[in-house]
N, C-alpha and C positions, 0 to 999 in steps of 0.2 A: 887792703885790696883783696887779699886771699882769704878773707873770713868766710865768705859764702861757700867756697870750695872746701875749706877745712870743715865747716859745719856739715856739709853733705857727706863727706868722708866719715866723719864721726857718727852721723845718723845711720849711715849704711852699715858701719861696723857694729853699732849697737843692735841694729835689727838682725844682722846675721848672728850675732852672739846670742840674742834672745831666742831666735828660732832654733839655734843649735842646742841651747840649754833646755828649752821647755818643750820642744816637739817630741823627741823620743823618750818614752818612759824608762827605757833602759838606762839613760843617763841619770835619771833621778834615783833609780835603784842602785846604780854604781856609786853615786855620790853618797847615799845613805850607808852603803857598805864601807866606803872609805872612811866615813865619819866614825863608824863602829870599829875601825881598824881591823877589818876582816883580812884573811890571808890573801896575799897578792896573787898567788897562783889561781885561787878560786875566782878572783876578780878577772884575771886574764882569760880564764876558760869561758866565763860568761860573756866576755867581750868578743871572743872568737865565735861563740855560738850566735851572738847577735850579728856578726859579720856574715856568717854563713846563711842566715835566714833571709 
């Protein structure tokens, strides 16, 4: 009975996740920096710069 509601919730969650992951290029840059195990403080400063702009 609740399959259609569950599917709509999953679809909405996937769309929100995709838009969050792929829209801001800063997320891609941050992810690549995390993959290269860059210093956490540098990553945080970049994140705060992104929040301020």
